[in-house]
C-alpha positions in Angstrom: -16.4 10.5 13.9 -14.5 12.2 11.2 -11.2 11.1 12.7 -12.4 7.5 12.9 -13.4 7.5 9.2 -10.0 9.0 8.3 -8.2 6.2 10.2 -10.3 3.5 8.5 -9.7 5.0 5.1 -6.0 5.4 5.7 -5.6 1.8 6.8 -7.3 0.6 3.6 -5.3 3.0 1.4 -2.0 2.1 3.0 -2.8 -1.6 2.9 -3.6 -1.4 -0.8 -0.5 0.7 -1.5 1.6 -1.9 0.3 0.2 -4.6 -1.9 -1.4 -6.5 1.0 -4.7 -8.2 0.7 -6.8 -8.3 3.9 -5.8 -12.0 4.3 -2.1 -11.3 3.9 -2.1 -8.4 6.4 -4.3 -10.3 8.9 -1.9 -13.3 8.8 1.1 -10.9 9.3 -0.6 -9.3 12.3 -1.8 -12.6 13.7 -5.5 -11.7 13.6 -8.5 -13.0 11.6 -9.4 -11.5 8.2 -12.8 -10.7 9.6 -11.3 -8.7 12.5 -9.2 -6.7 10.1 -12.3 -6.1 7.9 -14.1 -4.9 11.0 -11.3 -2.5 11.8 -11.4 -1.1 8.3 -15.2 -0.7 8.3 -15.4 0.7 11.9 -17.1 -2.2 13.4 -14.1 -3.0 15.7 -12.1 -0.6 17.8 -8.5 -1.6 17.6 -6.3 -1.2 20.7 -3.4 1.2 20.7 -1.1 -1.9 20.4 -3.0 -3.0 17.3 -2.8 0.5 15.8 0.9 0.5 16.3 1.2 -3.0 14.8 -0.8 -1.9 11.8 1.4 1.2 11.3 4.5 -1.0 11.5 3.1 -3.6 9.1 2.2 -0.8 6.6 5.6 0.9 7.2 4.1 4.3 8.1 4.3 6.3 11.3 1.3 5.8 13.5 0.2 9.4 13.3 -0.1 9.2 9.5 -3.1 6.9 9.9 -5.0 9.8 11.5 -4.3 12.6 9.0 
């Protein structure tokens, strides 16, 4: 559970640092804003592919979303 919360918090923090709103990042990823919100709040379990796409969009290495 701690790892999951860390992932969620890191996605939000890196998104904000990158200057993306949820709408902007969702459009870039080709997903709905509500799905991205669900990923950020832990209501949705992103696939490995989605995690990789998030890392790419946020310009961080995937492992950084988990530390």
